[in-house]
N, C-alpha and C positions, 0 to 999 in steps of 0.2 A: 637143410644146411649141407654145405659141401665139406666133407671131411677129407683133408689133404693126405692124411695118413693112409686112409683106405684107398684113395686114388693112387698114391705112390706104390702101395702094395700091389694093387691091380696092375700097374705099369711094370713092376718087376716080375710078377707072376706070368705075365703074357708077353715077355720081352721078345721072343722069337717072332711071334705074330705081329707085334707092333713094328719091329724093325723090318720084317718082310714086306710090310705095307709102306712104311715111311721112307725107306731108302729109295725105292723106285719112284715114289710119289714126289720126293724132293727133287730128284734128278729130272724127271719129266716135266714137272711144273716150272722149274728154273729154265730148262731148255725151251719150253713154250714161251716164257717171258722174253728170253733172249731172241728167239726167232721173230716174235711180234715186233720187237724193236728194229731188227734188221729189215723186216718187211715194211717198216714205217706205218704201222697200223695206228688207228686213233688212240688218243690218250686213255680213254675209258677202258678199252680192251687191255691195254698194258697195265693200268692200275688194278684191274680185276685179276689178271694173271699174277701180278706181283703180290697181291693180297693173299691169294690162295697159296702160292709158293712160300711166302713168308710164314703163313700159318703152319704149313707142314714143317718148316725149319724150326719154328718156335716150339712146336710140340716135340720134335726130336731133341732139342736142347733140354726141355723140361724132363723128358724121359731119361736122358743121360744123367742129369743132375739127381734124379732119384737114386741112381746107382752110386754116384759120388757121395750122397748123403749117408749111405750105410757103409762107406769105406771101400767100395769096389773100385780099384784103380788098376785097370788092365788096358792093353792095347785096343781092344774093340771099343771101349768107352771113349778113348781119345780119338779114334778114327771116326766114330759117329759124330762126335762133337765137332771135329774139323770139317766134316761133310756139311753139317747143318750151318756152321758159321760161314763156310764158303758159299753156300747157296744164298744165305742172307746178304752177303756182300755183293754177290753177282746180281741179285735182284735190285739192290740199292743202286749199283752201278748202271743197270739197265735203265732205271728211271732217270738218272742223271744224264746218261747218253741221249736218251730220248728228248730231254729238255734242252740239250745242247750245251749244258754247263761244263761238261768235261772237255769238249772240243775247244770251247772258249778258254778254259783254264790252261789246257795244253798249248794252245796257240800263244798265250801270253808268256808262258814259261820257256818255250822252246828257244827264243832268241837269247835268253840269259844263259842257257846251257851251251848253246853253240859258241857264244863268245868266250866261255871258259875253256873250251877245248881247242880254240885257235891259238 
């Protein structure tokens, strides 16, 4: 049986090690996802890279929430949370860009904004 209290205690006890791995892993995995989209690689590769990057970001969010659970509210917790959420959003945006949904959406909204500024 998985004991979340023990897992949270392990996360807090090994914070430096976990963050030393997760911060570069988040950045590199998200950069890989974005570069695969720019190079127009197959969808399977982009989905795999996004899954790995999102897993790292989700683990970082859970790690930060273990600190919030015991009342530690400091700048590093917010910075790490911001980094993880930014990586998640970038990965979701990469999938949407790859599918062409964002360019279609921007193409439909652009004339409306241009008309307002004239």
